[in-house]
PDB file as gemmi writes it, atoms N, CA and C in Angstrom:
CRYST1    1.000    1.000    1.000  90.00  90.00  90.00 P 1                      
ATOM      1  N   MET A   1      59.533 -32.995 -32.487  1.00  0.00           N  
ATOM      2  CA  MET A   1      58.635 -32.079 -33.132  1.00  0.00           C  
ATOM      3  C   MET A   1      57.191 -32.510 -32.925  1.00  0.00           C  
ATOM      4  N   ARG A   2      56.951 -33.788 -32.979  1.00  0.00           N  
ATOM      5  CA  ARG A   2      55.587 -34.278 -32.810  1.00  0.00           C  
ATOM      6  C   ARG A   2      55.086 -34.007 -31.392  1.00  0.00           C  
ATOM      7  N   LYS A   3      55.984 -34.163 -30.407  1.00  0.00           N  
ATOM      8  CA  LYS A   3      55.576 -33.929 -29.033  1.00  0.00           C  
ATOM      9  C   LYS A   3      55.212 -32.467 -28.820  1.00  0.00           C  
ATOM     10  N   SER A   4      56.022 -31.568 -29.342  1.00  0.00           N  
ATOM     11  CA  SER A   4      55.730 -30.148 -29.156  1.00  0.00           C  
ATOM     12  C   SER A   4      54.445 -29.765 -29.882  1.00  0.00           C  
ATOM     13  N   LEU A   5      54.198 -30.353 -31.046  1.00  0.00           N  
ATOM     14  CA  LEU A   5      52.972 -30.095 -31.775  1.00  0.00           C  
ATOM     15  C   LEU A   5      51.774 -30.644 -30.985  1.00  0.00           C  
ATOM     16  N   ALA A   6      51.926 -31.808 -30.387  1.00  0.00           N  
ATOM     17  CA  ALA A   6      50.854 -32.402 -29.593  1.00  0.00           C  
ATOM     18  C   ALA A   6      50.569 -31.547 -28.358  1.00  0.00           C  
ATOM     19  N   PHE A   7      51.619 -31.078 -27.701  1.00  0.00           N  
ATOM     20  CA  PHE A   7      51.430 -30.213 -26.535  1.00  0.00           C  
ATOM     21  C   PHE A   7      50.763 -28.900 -26.923  1.00  0.00           C  
ATOM     22  N   ALA A   8      51.169 -28.328 -28.025  1.00  0.00           N  
ATOM     23  CA  ALA A   8      50.571 -27.074 -28.486  1.00  0.00           C  
ATOM     24  C   ALA A   8      49.096 -27.286 -28.817  1.00  0.00           C  
ATOM     25  N   LEU A   9      48.780 -28.403 -29.443  1.00  0.00           N  
ATOM     26  CA  LEU A   9      47.401 -28.705 -29.786  1.00  0.00           C  
ATOM     27  C   LEU A   9      46.565 -28.918 -28.517  1.00  0.00           C  
ATOM     28  N   MET A  10      47.099 -29.641 -27.557  1.00  0.00           N  
ATOM     29  CA  MET A  10      46.393 -29.861 -26.299  1.00  0.00           C  
ATOM     30  C   MET A  10      46.181 -28.547 -25.553  1.00  0.00           C  
ATOM     31  N   LEU A  11      47.213 -27.692 -25.546  1.00  0.00           N  
ATOM     32  CA  LEU A  11      47.107 -26.403 -24.869  1.00  0.00           C  
ATOM     33  C   LEU A  11      46.033 -25.537 -25.519  1.00  0.00           C  
ATOM     34  N   SER A  12      46.032 -25.495 -26.854  1.00  0.00           N  
ATOM     35  CA  SER A  12      45.033 -24.669 -27.541  1.00  0.00           C  
ATOM     36  C   SER A  12      43.621 -25.235 -27.330  1.00  0.00           C  
ATOM     37  N   ALA A  13      43.477 -26.548 -27.297  1.00  0.00           N  
ATOM     38  CA  ALA A  13      42.166 -27.144 -27.053  1.00  0.00           C  
ATOM     39  C   ALA A  13      41.696 -26.844 -25.628  1.00  0.00           C  
ATOM     40  N   THR A  14      42.604 -26.921 -24.670  1.00  0.00           N  
ATOM     41  CA  THR A  14      42.265 -26.633 -23.279  1.00  0.00           C  
ATOM     42  C   THR A  14      41.854 -25.179 -23.118  1.00  0.00           C  
ATOM     43  N   LEU A  15      42.613 -24.269 -23.701  1.00  0.00           N  
ATOM     44  CA  LEU A  15      42.275 -22.849 -23.620  1.00  0.00           C  
ATOM     45  C   LEU A  15      40.953 -22.559 -24.332  1.00  0.00           C  
ATOM     46  N   GLY A  16      40.720 -23.223 -25.432  1.00  0.00           N  
ATOM     47  CA  GLY A  16      39.478 -23.038 -26.170  1.00  0.00           C  
ATOM     48  C   GLY A  16      38.275 -23.479 -25.349  1.00  0.00           C  
ATOM     49  N   LEU A  17      38.413 -24.617 -24.682  1.00  0.00           N  
ATOM     50  CA  LEU A  17      37.317 -25.097 -23.837  1.00  0.00           C  
ATOM     51  C   LEU A  17      37.111 -24.192 -22.625  1.00  0.00           C  
ATOM     52  N   ALA A  18      38.211 -23.730 -22.062  1.00  0.00           N  
ATOM     53  CA  ALA A  18      38.107 -22.849 -20.896  1.00  0.00           C  
ATOM     54  C   ALA A  18      37.466 -21.521 -21.281  1.00  0.00           C  
ATOM     55  N   ALA A  19      37.777 -21.014 -22.449  1.00  0.00           N  
ATOM     56  CA  ALA A  19      37.216 -19.736 -22.889  1.00  0.00           C  
ATOM     57  C   ALA A  19      35.728 -19.859 -23.195  1.00  0.00           C  
ATOM     58  N   CYS A  20      35.278 -21.013 -23.608  1.00  0.00           N  
ATOM     59  CA  CYS A  20      33.867 -21.211 -23.952  1.00  0.00           C  
ATOM     60  C   CYS A  20      33.016 -21.569 -22.747  1.00  0.00           C  
ATOM     61  N   ASP A  21      33.634 -21.794 -21.620  1.00  0.00           N  
ATOM     62  CA  ASP A  21      32.882 -22.207 -20.436  1.00  0.00           C  
ATOM     63  C   ASP A  21      32.100 -21.026 -19.887  1.00  0.00           C  
ATOM     64  N   LYS A  22      30.800 -21.147 -19.887  1.00  0.00           N  
ATOM     65  CA  LYS A  22      29.931 -20.095 -19.367  1.00  0.00           C  
ATOM     66  C   LYS A  22      29.161 -20.609 -18.163  1.00  0.00           C  
ATOM     67  N   SER A  23      29.766 -21.498 -17.434  1.00  0.00           N  
ATOM     68  CA  SER A  23      29.047 -22.098 -16.323  1.00  0.00           C  
ATOM     69  C   SER A  23      28.725 -21.073 -15.235  1.00  0.00           C  
ATOM     70  N   SER A  24      29.604 -20.112 -15.024  1.00  0.00           N  
ATOM     71  CA  SER A  24      29.314 -19.121 -13.990  1.00  0.00           C  
ATOM     72  C   SER A  24      28.124 -18.254 -14.389  1.00  0.00           C  
ATOM     73  N   GLU A  25      28.012 -17.913 -15.667  1.00  0.00           N  
ATOM     74  CA  GLU A  25      26.860 -17.144 -16.128  1.00  0.00           C  
ATOM     75  C   GLU A  25      25.591 -17.984 -16.038  1.00  0.00           C  
ATOM     76  N   ASN A  26      25.699 -19.239 -16.458  1.00  0.00           N  
ATOM     77  CA  ASN A  26      24.540 -20.131 -16.393  1.00  0.00           C  
ATOM     78  C   ASN A  26      24.139 -20.371 -14.945  1.00  0.00           C  
ATOM     79  N   THR A  27      25.120 -20.516 -14.092  1.00  0.00           N  
ATOM     80  CA  THR A  27      24.834 -20.741 -12.676  1.00  0.00           C  
ATOM     81  C   THR A  27      24.119 -19.538 -12.084  1.00  0.00           C  
ATOM     82  N   GLN A  28      24.548 -18.349 -12.429  1.00  0.00           N  
ATOM     83  CA  GLN A  28      23.911 -17.138 -11.921  1.00  0.00           C  
ATOM     84  C   GLN A  28      22.477 -17.032 -12.422  1.00  0.00           C  
ATOM     85  N   LYS A  29      22.257 -17.351 -13.697  1.00  0.00           N  
ATOM     86  CA  LYS A  29      20.900 -17.304 -14.239  1.00  0.00           C  
ATOM     87  C   LYS A  29      20.013 -18.325 -13.550  1.00  0.00           C  
ATOM     88  N   ASP A  30      20.550 -19.524 -13.327  1.00  0.00           N  
ATOM     89  CA  ASP A  30      19.786 -20.558 -12.628  1.00  0.00           C  
ATOM     90  C   ASP A  30      19.464 -20.128 -11.201  1.00  0.00           C  
ATOM     91  N   ALA A  31      20.436 -19.498 -10.556  1.00  0.00           N  
ATOM     92  CA  ALA A  31      20.217 -19.024  -9.190  1.00  0.00           C  
ATOM     93  C   ALA A  31      19.157 -17.927  -9.166  1.00  0.00           C  
ATOM     94  N   ASP A  32      19.179 -17.049 -10.148  1.00  0.00           N  
ATOM     95  CA  ASP A  32      18.160 -16.000 -10.228  1.00  0.00           C  
ATOM     96  C   ASP A  32      16.772 -16.593 -10.440  1.00  0.00           C  
ATOM     97  N   LYS A  33      16.688 -17.602 -11.305  1.00  0.00           N  
ATOM     98  CA  LYS A  33      15.397 -18.255 -11.542  1.00  0.00           C  
ATOM     99  C   LYS A  33      14.903 -18.938 -10.269  1.00  0.00           C  
ATOM    100  N   ALA A  34      15.803 -19.602  -9.580  1.00  0.00           N  
ATOM    101  CA  ALA A  34      15.424 -20.288  -8.343  1.00  0.00           C  
ATOM    102  C   ALA A  34      14.991 -19.279  -7.279  1.00  0.00           C  
ATOM    103  N   ALA A  35      15.681 -18.155  -7.203  1.00  0.00           N  
ATOM    104  CA  ALA A  35      15.309 -17.124  -6.231  1.00  0.00           C  
ATOM    105  C   ALA A  35      13.935 -16.554  -6.559  1.00  0.00           C  
ATOM    106  N   GLN A  36      13.654 -16.352  -7.830  1.00  0.00           N  
ATOM    107  CA  GLN A  36      12.347 -15.829  -8.230  1.00  0.00           C  
ATOM    108  C   GLN A  36      11.245 -16.843  -7.911  1.00  0.00           C  
ATOM    109  N   ALA A  37      11.509 -18.109  -8.190  1.00  0.00           N  
ATOM    110  CA  ALA A  37      10.521 -19.152  -7.880  1.00  0.00           C  
ATOM    111  C   ALA A  37      10.294 -19.229  -6.375  1.00  0.00           C  
ATOM    112  N   SER A  38      11.359 -19.091  -5.618  1.00  0.00           N  
ATOM    113  CA  SER A  38      11.244 -19.108  -4.164  1.00  0.00           C  
ATOM    114  C   SER A  38      10.422 -17.923  -3.675  1.00  0.00           C  
ATOM    115  N   GLN A  39      10.662 -16.771  -4.237  1.00  0.00           N  
ATOM    116  CA  GLN A  39       9.908 -15.571  -3.867  1.00  0.00           C  
ATOM    117  C   GLN A  39       8.426 -15.742  -4.191  1.00  0.00           C  
ATOM    118  N   ASP A  40       8.136 -16.327  -5.356  1.00  0.00           N  
ATOM    119  CA  ASP A  40       6.747 -16.564  -5.735  1.00  0.00           C  
ATOM    120  C   ASP A  40       6.075 -17.530  -4.756  1.00  0.00           C  
ATOM    121  N   SER A  41       6.790 -18.578  -4.381  1.00  0.00           N  
ATOM    122  CA  SER A  41       6.243 -19.554  -3.436  1.00  0.00           C  
ATOM    123  C   SER A  41       5.995 -18.909  -2.079  1.00  0.00           C  
ATOM    124  N   MET A  42       6.906 -18.074  -1.638  1.00  0.00           N  
ATOM    125  CA  MET A  42       6.732 -17.386  -0.360  1.00  0.00           C  
ATOM    126  C   MET A  42       5.529 -16.446  -0.418  1.00  0.00           C  
ATOM    127  N   SER A  43       5.344 -15.796  -1.538  1.00  0.00           N  
ATOM    128  CA  SER A  43       4.208 -14.889  -1.691  1.00  0.00           C  
ATOM    129  C   SER A  43       2.895 -15.671  -1.632  1.00  0.00           C  
ATOM    130  N   LYS A  44       2.842 -16.807  -2.311  1.00  0.00           N  
ATOM    131  CA  LYS A  44       1.635 -17.637  -2.279  1.00  0.00           C  
ATOM    132  C   LYS A  44       1.376 -18.156  -0.864  1.00  0.00           C  
ATOM    133  N   ALA A  45       2.428 -18.568  -0.188  1.00  0.00           N  
ATOM    134  CA  ALA A  45       2.275 -19.067   1.182  1.00  0.00           C  
ATOM    135  C   ALA A  45       1.773 -17.964   2.102  1.00  0.00           C  
ATOM    136  N   GLN A  46       2.280 -16.754   1.942  1.00  0.00           N  
ATOM    137  CA  GLN A  46       1.824 -15.629   2.765  1.00  0.00           C  
ATOM    138  C   GLN A  46       0.358 -15.326   2.492  1.00  0.00           C  
ATOM    139  N   ASP A  47      -0.054 -15.411   1.230  1.00  0.00           N  
ATOM    140  CA  ASP A  47      -1.462 -15.195   0.897  1.00  0.00           C  
ATOM    141  C   ASP A  47      -2.346 -16.237   1.579  1.00  0.00           C  
ATOM    142  N   LYS A  48      -1.892 -17.493   1.590  1.00  0.00           N  
ATOM    143  CA  LYS A  48      -2.662 -18.554   2.244  1.00  0.00           C  
ATOM    144  C   LYS A  48      -2.738 -18.326   3.746  1.00  0.00           C  
ATOM    145  N   VAL A  49      -1.656 -17.866   4.344  1.00  0.00           N  
ATOM    146  CA  VAL A  49      -1.661 -17.573   5.780  1.00  0.00           C  
ATOM    147  C   VAL A  49      -2.632 -16.437   6.075  1.00  0.00           C  
ATOM    148  N   ASN A  50      -2.618 -15.421   5.243  1.00  0.00           N  
ATOM    149  CA  ASN A  50      -3.540 -14.297   5.440  1.00  0.00           C  
ATOM    150  C   ASN A  50      -4.988 -14.746   5.299  1.00  0.00           C  
ATOM    151  N   ASP A  51      -5.264 -15.594   4.302  1.00  0.00           N  
ATOM    152  CA  ASP A  51      -6.624 -16.107   4.126  1.00  0.00           C  
ATOM    153  C   ASP A  51      -7.050 -16.940   5.333  1.00  0.00           C  
ATOM    154  N   ALA A  52      -6.151 -17.767   5.829  1.00  0.00           N  
ATOM    155  CA  ALA A  52      -6.477 -18.601   6.994  1.00  0.00           C  
ATOM    156  C   ALA A  52      -6.745 -17.741   8.222  1.00  0.00           C  
ATOM    157  N   ALA A  53      -5.970 -16.687   8.410  1.00  0.00           N  
ATOM    158  CA  ALA A  53      -6.186 -15.802   9.551  1.00  0.00           C  
ATOM    159  C   ALA A  53      -7.530 -15.089   9.434  1.00  0.00           C  
ATOM    160  N   LYS A  54      -7.873 -14.691   8.228  1.00  0.00           N  
ATOM    161  CA  LYS A  54      -9.160 -14.021   8.000  1.00  0.00           C  
ATOM    162  C   LYS A  54     -10.316 -14.974   8.292  1.00  0.00           C  
ATOM    163  N   GLU A  55     -10.209 -16.216   7.809  1.00  0.00           N  
ATOM    164  CA  GLU A  55     -11.256 -17.210   8.062  1.00  0.00           C  
ATOM    165  C   GLU A  55     -11.364 -17.524   9.550  1.00  0.00           C  
ATOM    166  N   SER A  56     -10.234 -17.580  10.229  1.00  0.00           N  
ATOM    167  CA  SER A  56     -10.238 -17.848  11.667  1.00  0.00           C  
ATOM    168  C   SER A  56     -10.927 -16.721  12.419  1.00  0.00           C  
ATOM    169  N   GLN A  57     -10.658 -15.502  12.018  1.00  0.00           N  
ATOM    170  CA  GLN A  57     -11.293 -14.359  12.658  1.00  0.00           C  
ATOM    171  C   GLN A  57     -12.802 -14.373  12.419  1.00  0.00           C  
ATOM    172  N   GLU A  58     -13.210 -14.686  11.198  1.00  0.00           N  
ATOM    173  CA  GLU A  58     -14.638 -14.754  10.892  1.00  0.00           C  
ATOM    174  C   GLU A  58     -15.309 -15.866  11.695  1.00  0.00           C  
ATOM    175  N   ALA A  59     -14.642 -17.004  11.815  1.00  0.00           N  
ATOM    176  CA  ALA A  59     -15.207 -18.118  12.585  1.00  0.00           C  
ATOM    177  C   ALA A  59     -15.345 -17.757  14.057  1.00  0.00           C  
ATOM    178  N   ALA A  60     -14.357 -17.063  14.604  1.00  0.00           N  
ATOM    179  CA  ALA A  60     -14.427 -16.648  16.006  1.00  0.00           C  
ATOM    180  C   ALA A  60     -15.572 -15.665  16.219  1.00  0.00           C  
ATOM    181  N   GLN A  61     -15.771 -14.771  15.260  1.00  0.00           N  
ATOM    182  CA  GLN A  61     -16.856 -13.805  15.368  1.00  0.00           C  
ATOM    183  C   GLN A  61     -18.212 -14.511  15.300  1.00  0.00           C  
ATOM    184  N   LYS A  62     -18.355 -15.474  14.383  1.00  0.00           N  
ATOM    185  CA  LYS A  62     -19.613 -16.216  14.283  1.00  0.00           C  
ATOM    186  C   LYS A  62     -19.848 -17.049  15.535  1.00  0.00           C  
ATOM    187  N   ASN A  63     -18.797 -17.591  16.099  1.00  0.00           N  
ATOM    188  CA  ASN A  63     -18.912 -18.373  17.331  1.00  0.00           C  
ATOM    189  C   ASN A  63     -19.389 -17.489  18.479  1.00  0.00           C  
ATOM    190  N   ALA A  64     -18.845 -16.277  18.564  1.00  0.00           N  
ATOM    191  CA  ALA A  64     -19.261 -15.344  19.619  1.00  0.00           C  
ATOM    192  C   ALA A  64     -20.723 -14.944  19.435  1.00  0.00           C  
ATOM    193  N   GLU A  65     -21.132 -14.700  18.187  1.00  0.00           N  
ATOM    194  CA  GLU A  65     -22.525 -14.346  17.924  1.00  0.00           C  
ATOM    195  C   GLU A  65     -23.458 -15.505  18.289  1.00  0.00           C  
ATOM    196  N   ALA A  66     -23.034 -16.720  17.981  1.00  0.00           N  
ATOM    197  CA  ALA A  66     -23.845 -17.895  18.313  1.00  0.00           C  
ATOM    198  C   ALA A  66     -23.952 -18.054  19.827  1.00  0.00           C  
ATOM    199  N   ALA A  67     -22.891 -17.784  20.549  1.00  0.00           N  
ATOM    200  CA  ALA A  67     -22.915 -17.878  22.013  1.00  0.00           C  
ATOM    201  C   ALA A  67     -23.869 -16.838  22.590  1.00  0.00           C  
ATOM    202  N   GLN A  68     -23.862 -15.637  22.034  1.00  0.00           N  
ATOM    203  CA  GLN A  68     -24.787 -14.604  22.502  1.00  0.00           C  
ATOM    204  C   GLN A  68     -26.232 -15.008  22.225  1.00  0.00           C  
ATOM    205  N   GLN A  69     -26.474 -15.584  21.055  1.00  0.00           N  
ATOM    206  CA  GLN A  69     -27.818 -16.023  20.699  1.00  0.00           C  
ATOM    207  C   GLN A  69     -28.288 -17.131  21.636  1.00  0.00           C  
ATOM    208  N   ARG A  70     -27.396 -18.069  21.949  1.00  0.00           N  
ATOM    209  CA  ARG A  70     -27.749 -19.145  22.881  1.00  0.00           C  
ATOM    210  C   ARG A  70     -28.060 -18.584  24.265  1.00  0.00           C  
ATOM    211  N   ALA A  71     -27.292 -17.576  24.678  1.00  0.00           N  
ATOM    212  CA  ALA A  71     -27.537 -16.966  25.991  1.00  0.00           C  
ATOM    213  C   ALA A  71     -28.894 -16.266  26.014  1.00  0.00           C  
ATOM    214  N   LYS A  72     -29.249 -15.584  24.934  1.00  0.00           N  
ATOM    215  CA  LYS A  72     -30.555 -14.920  24.858  1.00  0.00           C  
ATOM    216  C   LYS A  72     -31.678 -15.947  24.904  1.00  0.00           C  
ATOM    217  N   GLU A  73     -31.507 -17.039  24.166  1.00  0.00           N  
ATOM    218  CA  GLU A  73     -32.532 -18.081  24.145  1.00  0.00           C  
ATOM    219  C   GLU A  73     -32.678 -18.732  25.519  1.00  0.00           C  
ATOM    220  N   ALA A  74     -31.552 -18.929  26.188  1.00  0.00           N  
ATOM    221  CA  ALA A  74     -31.599 -19.529  27.523  1.00  0.00           C  
ATOM    222  C   ALA A  74     -32.310 -18.600  28.499  1.00  0.00           C  
ATOM    223  N   ASN A  75     -32.066 -17.299  28.400  1.00  0.00           N  
ATOM    224  CA  ASN A  75     -32.732 -16.338  29.283  1.00  0.00           C  
ATOM    225  C   ASN A  75     -34.221 -16.249  28.990  1.00  0.00           C  
ATOM    226  N   SER A  76     -34.600 -16.349  27.729  1.00  0.00           N  
ATOM    227  CA  SER A  76     -36.025 -16.245  27.400  1.00  0.00           C  
ATOM    228  C   SER A  76     -36.807 -17.497  27.781  1.00  0.00           C  
ATOM    229  N   GLN A  77     -36.129 -18.628  27.858  1.00  0.00           N  
ATOM    230  CA  GLN A  77     -36.785 -19.878  28.230  1.00  0.00           C  
ATOM    231  C   GLN A  77     -36.817 -20.096  29.735  1.00  0.00           C  
ATOM    232  N   ALA A  78     -36.006 -19.366  30.479  1.00  0.00           N  
ATOM    233  CA  ALA A  78     -35.986 -19.527  31.923  1.00  0.00           C  
ATOM    234  C   ALA A  78     -37.256 -18.945  32.501  1.00  0.00           C  
ATOM    235  N   PRO A  79     -37.833 -19.580  33.513  1.00  0.00           N  
ATOM    236  CA  PRO A  79     -39.054 -19.040  34.106  1.00  0.00           C  
ATOM    237  C   PRO A  79     -38.750 -17.712  34.813  1.00  0.00           C  
ATOM    238  N   ALA A  80     -39.696 -16.836  34.758  1.00  0.00           N  
ATOM    239  CA  ALA A  80     -39.534 -15.529  35.396  1.00  0.00           C  
ATOM    240  C   ALA A  80     -39.575 -15.730  36.909  1.00  0.00           C  
ATOM    241  N   PRO A  81     -38.723 -15.048  37.610  1.00  0.00           N  
ATOM    242  CA  PRO A  81     -38.743 -15.194  39.073  1.00  0.00           C  
ATOM    243  C   PRO A  81     -40.023 -14.578  39.633  1.00  0.00           C  
ATOM    244  N   THR A  82     -40.587 -15.265  40.588  1.00  0.00           N  
ATOM    245  CA  THR A  82     -41.794 -14.761  41.229  1.00  0.00           C  
ATOM    246  C   THR A  82     -41.437 -14.125  42.566  1.00  0.00           C  
ATOM    247  N   THR A  83     -42.122 -13.074  42.873  1.00  0.00           N  
ATOM    248  CA  THR A  83     -41.876 -12.410  44.157  1.00  0.00           C  
ATOM    249  C   THR A  83     -43.097 -12.638  45.051  1.00  0.00           C  
ATOM    250  N   THR A  84     -42.853 -12.930  46.245  1.00  0.00           N  
ATOM    251  CA  THR A  84     -43.944 -13.141  47.191  1.00  0.00           C  
ATOM    252  C   THR A  84     -43.858 -12.092  48.283  1.00  0.00           C  
ATOM    253  N   LYS A  85     -45.020 -11.629  48.735  1.00  0.00           N  
ATOM    254  CA  LYS A  85     -45.080 -10.618  49.798  1.00  0.00           C  
ATOM    255  C   LYS A  85     -45.888 -11.096  50.940  1.00  0.00           C  
TER     256      LYS A  85                                                      
END                                                                             
């Protein structure tokens, strides 16, 4: 009788613990949180890439303008060609 009572008690305790286990729900919530954090990080990284591309474009434009200015200055400092007849 004691053995059957012990087995019944163990079975009910095991079923009780199994019924209370919400690990799959918790795991899904954790996965959702991680996915959201990942999405936020990707969004921030994309913003940084866009900012870097914009700065690179602005730098290239300023570099081109500076090259044109240097070319104008070089032409204005060059002696005028003389023609002889």
